[in-house]
N, C-alpha and C positions, 0 to 999 in steps of 0.2 A: 504494500500500500504506500509506504513512504518512498517517494522518488522525486528528486528535485525537479525532474521534467514536468511534474504535475503543476509546478508554479506557473508554467506557461498558460495554464487554463485560467489564470487570473484575468487574462485578456477577454475570455469568454464572459466572466462575471461582469467586467466593465462594459461589454457590449450589451449584455442582458439587463443590467441595472446601472447605467452610466452615472446617474446623479449620486447615488449612494457610494459607488466605487470611487468616483472622483473625490467625494468628501472624505472617504477613508484614506485615500492616498495623500491628500493634502494634510489631514490630521496627523498621520504617521510621520510625514516629512517634517511638520512643524514640531512635533513632540521630540523628535530626535535631532533637531537642529542645534547648532552651537548656541548657547545662552548662558545663564548664570551657572549652569552645570555644563562642563565641557563635554563635547561629543564622545570622547573616549569613555568617560564615566557613564554617560547615558547608554552606551553600547554594553557596558558591563552590567548596568541595571537591567537592561533588556535581556541579556544572557541569563542573569540570575532568575528573572521572572520566567523565562522560557524553560529553565530547568524545573521550576515548580509546576508549570502548566504541562510540562513534558512534550512540548512541541518540537519535534526534530527539525522541522524547517527553520523555526526561529533560532534554535541552538546553532545550527549551521550558519545561518545568515549573520547573526549577531556576533558569534565568535570570530567569523571571518572579518566582519566590519571592525571589531575591536582590534584584531591583529593589524589590520590596515592602518589603524590609528596609533600603532606603536605599543599595544598592550602585550605584556609578556605572559608566558604560560603560568608563571607564579601568580600574577594578578588574576588570570582567568580561574586558576585553582581556588584562590581565596573567594572570588565571587560565587563560585559553585558551592563552596562550603558555607558561605553566608546563607545562600538559598536553602541548603540542606538543613541548617540550624533553624531557620524560620519555619520551614515545613515541619520539622520535628517538634518545635515549640508549639506550633498550632495543634499537633496531635496530642501533646501532653496537656495543654490547657483545655482542649475540648474533652479530653479523657476525664477531667474532673467532674464532668456532668454525669458520668457513669457511676460515680461513688454515691453511697447512701449515707450521708451525714457522718462520716468517720472523721 
């Protein structure tokens, strides 16, 4: 199912729903643009989020974008582990709902 060639089908989405797709593309571009947070850090944030959503396309795209902006494997590893810590923390805090007044 996962194949980077599938991303070419985004053109079909654009043809079928141009207004919504154009809005998405513009939003995505604006969100990742250089700003108060440098693009390199935004790509690391995107990579971390992609790890938590487990989107292989986003992991591929944002890790490559981050590397293109000078990100090292050490920085990528730390971003991945931050994502893992947040995901684990969410499981632990939600797990407290399973306890019966202990």
